[in-house]
Structures are given as structure tokens and as C-alpha cells.
C-alpha positions in Angstrom: 0.3 0.0 0.0 1.4 3.3 -1.2 1.6 6.4 1.6 0.5 9.6 1.0 1.3 12.7 3.2 -0.6 15.9 2.7 0.0 19.5 3.8 -2.5 22.5 3.8 -1.6 26.3 3.2 -4.1 29.2 3.2 -7.6 29.9 4.0 -10.6 27.6 5.2 -11.5 26.8 1.3 -8.2 25.4 0.9 -8.5 23.2 4.0 -11.8 22.0 2.8 -10.1 21.0 -0.5 -7.2 19.2 1.1 -9.6 17.1 3.1 -11.4 16.1 0.0 -8.0 15.3 -1.8 -7.2 13.3 1.2 -10.5 11.4 1.2 -9.8 10.7 -2.5 -6.8 9.3 -1.7 -7.9 7.1 1.0 -10.8 5.7 -1.5 -7.9 4.9 -3.9 -6.1 2.6 -1.7 -3.4 5.2 -0.1 -2.6 5.2 3.4 -2.4 8.5 5.0 0.6 9.4 7.3 1.4 12.8 9.0 3.7 15.2 6.6 6.7 14.8 8.8 7.2 10.8 8.2 8.3 9.2 5.2 5.8 9.0 2.6 5.6 7.9 -1.2 3.5 10.9 -2.0 3.5 14.1 -0.9 0.7 16.7 -1.8 1.3 20.3 -0.7 -1.9 22.8 -1.5 -0.5 25.9 -2.1 -1.7 29.6 -1.2 -0.6 32.7 -3.3 -2.8 35.3 -1.4 0.9 37.1 -0.6 4.5 37.0 -1.4 4.9 35.3 1.7 2.6 32.7 0.9 4.4 31.9 -2.1 7.8 31.6 -0.4 5.9 29.3 2.3 4.6 27.1 -0.5 7.8 26.8 -2.1 9.6 25.8 1.0 7.1 23.1 2.0 7.5 21.5 -1.5 11.5 21.5 -1.3 10.9 19.9 2.5 8.7 17.2 0.7 11.2 16.7 -1.9 14.3 16.4 0.8 12.2 14.2 3.1 12.2 11.4 0.6 14.1 12.1 -2.9 12.2 9.0 -4.3 9.0 10.2 -3.5 6.2 12.0 -5.6 6.0 15.7 -5.1 2.4 17.4 -5.9 1.7 21.0 -6.2 -2.0 21.8 -6.1 -3.6 25.2 -5.9 -3.4 28.9 -6.0 0.7 28.9 -6.2 0.8 26.7 -9.3 -2.0 28.7 -11.0 -0.5 32.1 -10.5 3.4 31.5 -10.6 3.5 28.4 -13.0 7.1 29.3 -14.0 8.6 29.9 -10.8 7.0 26.4 -9.5 9.1 24.8 -12.0 12.1 24.5 -9.8 12.9 21.0 -9.9 11.0 20.0 -6.7 8.0 19.4 -8.2 6.5 16.0 -10.2 3.0 17.0 -10.8 1.6 20.2 -10.8 -2.3 20.6 -10.7 -4.1 23.7 -10.7 -7.2 24.7 -9.1 -10.8 23.2 -10.7 -8.3 20.0 -11.4 -8.0 18.6 -7.6 -10.4 16.0 -8.4 -8.3 14.4 -10.7 -5.6 13.5 -8.3 -5.6 9.8 -7.8 -5.8 9.5 -11.9 -2.9 11.7 -12.2 -0.9 9.7 -9.8 -1.5 6.4 -11.5 -0.7 8.2 -14.7 2.6 9.4 -13.3 3.6 5.7 -11.9 2.7 4.2 -14.9 5.0 7.0 -16.7 7.9 6.4 -14.2 7.8 2.8 -14.5 7.8 2.7 -18.2 11.1 5.1 -17.9 12.7 2.7 -15.6 12.3 -0.1 -17.8 13.9 2.0 -20.6 16.9 2.3 -18.3 15.9 6.0 -17.5 16.9 7.8 -14.0 13.8 9.4 -12.7 14.3 13.1 -12.3 11.7 15.7 -11.1 12.0 17.5 -14.4 11.9 14.4 -16.4 9.6 13.8 -19.2 7.4 11.8 -16.5 6.2 14.9 -14.8 2.7 16.2 -15.3 1.1 19.5 -15.4 -2.8 19.9 -15.1 -3.9 23.6 -15.3 -7.1 24.9 -16.3 -7.4 28.5 -17.8 -9.2 29.2 -14.8 -10.3 32.8 -15.8 -12.2 31.3 -18.6 -13.5 27.9 -16.8 -17.1 28.3 -15.8 -17.1 24.9 -14.1 -17.5 24.0 -10.2 -15.0 21.7 -9.2 -17.0 18.8 -7.5 -15.3 18.0 -4.2 -17.0 16.6 -0.9 -16.5 15.1 2.1 -18.0 12.6 4.5 -16.0 13.6 7.7 -13.1 16.4 8.3 -10.3 16.3 11.1 -12.6 18.3 13.5 -15.1 16.3 15.3 -17.8 18.8 16.1 -17.8 21.6 13.2 -17.5 20.7 9.4 -16.5 23.3 7.1 -18.3 23.2 3.5 -17.3 24.5 0.3 -20.5 25.9 -1.8 -18.7 28.5 -4.0 -15.6 29.3 -5.7 -14.0 32.6 -7.7 -14.2 36.0 -7.0 -15.2 39.0 -9.5 -14.3 41.9 -7.3 -10.9 42.7 -7.9 -9.7 44.5 -5.0 -6.5 46.3 -5.9 -4.6 44.2 -3.2 -5.7 41.0 -4.2 -4.5 38.2 -6.8 -7.3 35.9 -6.1 -9.7 36.5 -8.8 -6.6 35.4 -10.9 -5.8 32.2 -9.0 -9.5 31.1 -8.5 -11.0 32.7 -11.5 -14.8 34.1 -12.0 -17.8 33.4 -9.7 -18.8 29.7 -9.7 -21.4 28.4 -7.1 -22.2 24.7 -6.3 -25.6 23.2 -6.8 -27.7 23.1 -3.8 -28.4 19.5 -4.4 -24.8 18.5 -3.8 -24.4 20.8 -0.7 -27.8 19.4 1.1 -26.4 15.6 0.1 -23.1 16.8 1.7 -24.9 18.2 4.8 -27.0 15.0 5.2 -23.8 13.0 5.1 -21.9 14.9 7.8 -25.2 15.2 9.7 -25.6 11.0 9.8 -21.8 11.2 10.9 -22.5 13.0 13.9 -21.4 16.5 13.2 -23.5 18.9 15.1 -22.3 22.7 13.0 -21.8 23.0 9.4 -20.2 26.5 8.4 -20.8 27.4 4.6 -17.7 28.6 3.2 -16.4 30.2 -0.3 -13.9 32.3 -1.7 -16.6 35.1 -2.1 -19.5 33.3 -0.1 -21.5 36.5 -0.9 -21.6 35.8 -4.6 -23.2 32.4 -4.0 -25.9 31.3 -6.6 -25.3 34.6 -8.7 -24.5 32.5 -11.8 -27.1 30.2 -10.9 -30.1 32.3 -10.7 -30.7 32.2 -6.8 -29.0 33.7 -3.5 -27.3 32.6 -0.4 -30.3 33.1 1.5 -32.1 30.2 -0.2 -29.3 27.8 0.5 -29.3 28.8 4.2 -33.1 28.1 4.5 -32.5 24.6 2.7 -29.8 23.5 4.4 -31.8 24.7 8.1 -34.3 22.6 7.0 -32.5 19.4 7.4 -32.7 17.3 10.2 -29.6 15.9 12.1 -27.7 19.4 12.3 -28.0 21.8 15.2 -26.0 24.9 14.1 -25.3 26.5 10.6 -22.6 29.3 10.5 -21.5 31.2 7.9 -17.9 32.0 6.4 -16.5 35.7 5.6 -19.4 37.9 3.9 -19.1 41.2 2.0 -21.1 43.9 3.8 -23.9 44.9 0.9 -25.1 41.5 1.1 -27.0 42.3 4.7 -30.0 43.9 4.1 -33.2 43.9 5.9 -34.5 41.0 4.0 -31.4 39.3 4.4 -31.1 39.7 8.1 -35.2 39.0 9.0 -34.8 35.5 7.2 -31.7 34.5 8.7 -33.5 35.8 12.4 -36.0 33.2 11.7 -34.0 30.2 11.8 -33.2 28.7 15.1 -30.1 26.9 13.9 -28.5 29.8 12.5 -25.4 31.3 14.7 -25.4 35.4 14.5 -21.5 35.1 14.3 -21.1 37.5 11.0 -17.4 38.4 9.7 -17.8 41.0 7.5 -14.6 42.3 5.6 -14.1 45.9 6.2 -10.1 46.3 5.1 -10.2 50.6 6.2 -12.4 52.5 8.1 -11.3 55.4 5.7 -13.3 56.0 2.3 -10.4 57.3 0.6 -8.3 54.3 1.2 -11.2 51.6 0.5 -11.5 53.6 -3.0 -8.1 52.8 -3.4 -8.5 49.1 -2.6 -11.4 49.3 -5.1 -13.9 48.2 -2.1 -17.6 48.7 -3.3 -19.0 50.0 -0.1 -18.4 53.5 2.1 -17.6 53.6 6.0 -21.3 54.9 6.3 -22.9 51.8 4.3 -20.9 49.4 6.5 -22.1 51.1 9.6 -26.0 50.9 8.5 -25.1 47.2 8.0 -24.1 46.9 11.6 -27.1 48.7 12.5 -29.2 46.2 10.6 -27.7 43.2 12.3 -28.2 44.7 16.0 -31.8 45.4 15.0 -32.5 41.7 14.3 -30.0 40.0 16.6 -29.8 40.6 20.3 -26.3 40.5 20.6 -24.4 39.5 17.3 -21.0 38.9 17.1 -19.4 41.3 14.2 -15.7 40.6 13.3 -13.6 41.9 10.6 -10.4 42.3 8.7 -8.5 45.3 8.8 -5.4 46.0 6.6 -2.7 48.7 7.8 -0.4 50.4 5.8 -1.9 50.1 2.5 -0.1 52.4 -0.1 -0.6 56.2 0.7 -2.3 55.5 4.0 -1.7 58.9 6.0 -1.9 59.5 9.7 -5.0 61.0 9.5 -6.5 58.0 7.2 -5.4 55.7 9.8 -7.0 57.9 12.6 -10.0 57.4 10.8 -9.7 53.9 10.8 -9.2 54.1 14.3 -12.2 55.9 15.0 -14.5 54.1 12.8 -13.4 51.0 14.5 -14.3 52.2 17.9 -17.7 53.5 16.7 -18.9 50.2 15.4 -17.4 48.0 18.6 -16.1 44.7 17.0 -16.0 41.6 18.9 -12.5 40.5 17.1 -10.5 42.2 14.6 -7.9 40.5 12.4 -5.2 43.0 11.6 -3.0 42.5 8.9 0.0 44.7 7.6 -0.2 45.1 4.1 2.0 43.0 2.2 2.8 43.9 -1.6 1.4 41.4 -4.1 3.1 41.3 -7.6 0.8 41.4 -10.3 -2.0 43.4 -8.6 -2.7 47.0 -9.1 -1.6 48.0 -5.4 2.0 46.6 -5.9 2.6 49.5 -8.6 1.2 52.0 -6.3 3.6 54.8 -4.9 4.1 55.7 -1.5 4.3 52.6 -0.2 4.5 52.5 3.4 7.7 51.7 5.8 7.6 48.4 7.7 8.1 50.2 10.7 5.0 52.5 10.2 2.9 49.2 9.5 4.3 47.8 12.7 3.3 50.6 14.7 0.0 51.0 13.3 -0.9 47.2 13.8 0.2 47.2 17.2 -1.8 50.4 18.0 -4.9 48.7 16.5 -4.4 46.0 18.9 -4.3 47.9 21.9 -7.6 49.6 20.9 -9.3 46.0 20.3 -8.8 45.1 23.9 -11.7 47.2 25.1 -13.9 46.2 22.9 -13.5 42.8 23.1 -13.9 43.1 26.8 -17.1 45.0 26.3 -18.3 42.2 24.3 -17.6 39.6 26.7 -18.7 41.1 29.6 -22.4 41.4 28.1 -22.7 37.7 29.0 -21.8 37.4 32.9 -24.7 36.6 34.4 -26.7 35.4 31.3 -27.9 31.8 30.1 -26.1 30.5 27.1 -26.1 27.5 24.8 -22.6 26.3 23.7 -21.4 23.4 21.5 -18.6 21.6 23.4 -15.7 20.1 21.4 -12.8 19.2 23.3 -11.7 18.5 26.8 -8.5 20.8 27.8 -6.7 21.8 31.1 -6.5 25.3 32.6 -4.6 25.8 35.6 -4.6 22.0 36.6 -8.3 21.8 36.1 -10.0 20.1 33.5 -12.9 21.3 31.4 -15.0 20.8 28.2 -14.3 23.8 25.9 -16.5 24.8 23.3 -18.2 27.8 21.6 -21.8 29.9 22.0 -23.4 30.5 18.6 -21.6 34.0 18.5 -18.5 31.6 18.7 -17.2 33.0 22.3 -15.0 30.5 23.9 -17.1 28.8 26.9 -15.6 26.3 29.4 -17.4 23.7 31.4 -16.0 22.3 34.5 -15.7 18.5 34.1 -17.2 17.9 37.3 -20.3 19.5 36.0 -20.6 16.7 33.5 -20.7 13.8 36.3 -18.9 11.2 34.8 -20.2 11.9 31.2 -18.4 13.2 28.3 -19.9 16.2 26.9 -18.0 16.6 23.4 -19.9 17.3 20.4 -23.0 18.1 22.7 -25.1 21.1 23.2 -25.3 22.5 26.4 -27.0 25.2 28.5 -25.7 26.8 31.8 -25.2 30.2 33.2 -22.0 32.2 32.8 -20.5 32.8 35.7 -17.0 34.3 35.2 -14.4 35.1 33.1 -12.0 31.8 33.3 -9.1 33.2 31.3 -8.6 35.4 28.4 -11.1 35.2 25.9 -12.9 31.9 27.8 -15.8 32.0 30.0 -16.9 29.5 32.2 -20.4 28.1 32.1 -22.0 26.3 35.5 -25.3 24.7 36.5 -25.2 23.0 33.0 -28.1 21.1 31.3 -27.4 19.1 28.4 -29.5 19.7 25.5 -29.2 17.3 23.3 -28.6 13.2 23.4 
């Protein structure tokens, strides 16, 4: 039995695709081993969102080659798609672009057959030999949605489900439309079948995700809210969560329909990137700060205490001190639960890379540290709301804090909750939905729940 090892770089969509490729290999008879061990096949699902991601992708491919020089090294995904020539540096045997990952088992068999033919001819195997394979589609003009699916994931309680690929936004800092192509949506029937399988295998929560999730259905004549409602109607799943959303998808109708779904988790990751209109315009974002603020008001109208999280880029080309201060004021005005803060990273092939007035790294570091400090009181205020309240949590694992054991999980708003093991009275509460009173702040970002009642069997 051949052994295969896989390594994922990048986003949740990439992680989903890596697990799908692993499942395909298992079905083809491969034994899956950790990436650190000797294997016959190494698969690296690459990322290309920044120049640093490109470099990490190359490093992992070379690490695989060093680990076993006789192995087959497969480079898949975004780096392969956007940097075809740079990827051909002798470390890789098979190149698989986006939309072709489902062909992995067949490509491996084709490669092994070609290698054996070369050996019979007396040729030495070389990674750059005529036995190497390249399967990269013209992703920018490929209208097909690649069919990948899962029946299980590495997590035991929560399953990510890819429902959409591609992006039509062309933000000035982003290479992803060139790596992933135009918007393509998965058929609702396929999504529902996968949710049924995952529910039957014990998963309590599904997370619908995509490269530009808000665009789901625009190519099929439908809408994301319709898909969410169909998933909600299926038995066997206790919770539905969403990946990152563009602000403009949130309307009164969208929020109102979500609020009627008991399984829906009101955790909204609304991409912002800057709290200054002039910076948003340079980024080619499609909304203003005022429009973003109105979206947050809509969510807080329809949900009692929604978790609103976001991404912010500091040090975008030309960002002045006043523009940065505008962002600071806007973030405080909204009052986020969490903010993912990124220092702008130049990405070759994007319009932002050609902009003048690139910001020095030292300035980016200073601004990033300031925003991290600003976030602390926002996070504390959001968590303080829960103290003394009864809440529901899905428990996911058993952990230790300060020498004591707890079951750790999340509320629907994705707040971390710890339940003392003694509350379980000898039972495991992993993968159980429980209800109890939030009594204290156990540690940073973790609240303690007591007087627990199990809600599901």
C-alpha cells in the first residue's frame, strides 16, 4: 500500500479541498501518514495570497523533496495557478491547478505508470524528467464548479463545506481572482447531500464557506439566503454558521430571514479592510464606511447580541496618519468582537503593488500594535455582556486550565465557553450542545459556564 502525506497552506476553502483530496486518496487505497513522516506521495495544497505565501509554498515543496527524494511531490492550488514558471524549480513532479484537484488519484496512477516505463527503458527518475505532469486549466475562463465533497473532516463537531469558488471583485491588493477565476457556485442539491452525510456522521455544526461566499448563486439565478434556508430544513444538524461575508449582502430582508432560523449562528465576519473612505476607494472596495455602519445597525436590530468580526489592513499604499486615525475612530464606533489585523503585504501582479507611497514596515508595525491595543476594550465589553446570562454552547474538546479539566466549546456567537468536567457528572460532553449560566471570565477570551443542562443526546 502506498503512503501519502498532505499539507495545507492558506484559507478554509483550501483546507476543505485538502481534506477532499485526502479522502480521494484513501478511497483509492492510499495510507495517509503525517507530513513529517516518510511517504511515497507528498501533496502540498499551496497558497498565493501574498508573496510570503508563495515563499512558504516553495519551502514546503522543497521540504517534501528532501524528506524522500524518491517520492512523488505534488503541488496543487493557487501558487501553481498564479506562478506556473516559478513553481518549476525541480522539486515538483505533478502540478495541479485549481479546478483540477479532483483528478489527483488518476494523475498519480498516470505518473507512476510513466515512471515505470522510464525505468524499463533504463532512464533515471528526475523530478523534471518527461514523466512530470502539469494539469492547469485556464481558470479565468473556466465556468465549471469543481466537484469535491466530504463525509468527514479533521474536526469532530464542526464541518466546513465549500459552496462557492472564484471572485469577481478585483480588489486592488488581491491576486485571488487570478488564482481562483470568476464566481462559480455549487448546486444546492450537492450541498444538501453533503450536509446529510455529515449530519449522519455526527457533526453538529456546518460552516458554509467560499472564496467570495456573498456571491453564491449569482451564476445560478439564486441567492445565499435560499441555500441557508434549505440547509436549515435538514434534520441532524444543530447549527449553521457562515464564512466571511461582504457587507452589502446584508439587507433588512437578508437579516430578517436569518433571524427566523433557530439553527443559525449570529456570528458575522464582515470584511472591512479600512475605516477610511479614501483608502477603501484605492482598494477598489465596493462600499463606504457609512454603508458598512448601516449594515451593522441592521444586524443589531434583528439579533440581540450578534458577534461582528472583521479584517483590517494597515499600511495600505498612501495611507496617511489622518486616514489611519479615521480607521481607528471607525473601528471604535462599530465596536467589534474581534478584528483580524494585517499589515499590508505587497503582492506582485496586483494594482496596489504598482502604487507609489508604499508604507515603511516600521510604520505598519506601529499602526498594527495600536489597533491591537484598541481592540482589547472592545473585546472585553463584548464578553462582559454574557456574565450572569444563560447561554447555549457546543462543546468540542477536553482541555486543562490551571490544573483543572474543562470541556471547551463555543456559543453561537463563537465565544469560547469552558464547562468544568465535574459538571458533566462522569459523562463526556464532547460534541454535545449544553445550556448553562455564564458565571465568570475563566481566562483571556474564555468564559466559564456552570449549572449545565445537556440539550441533546
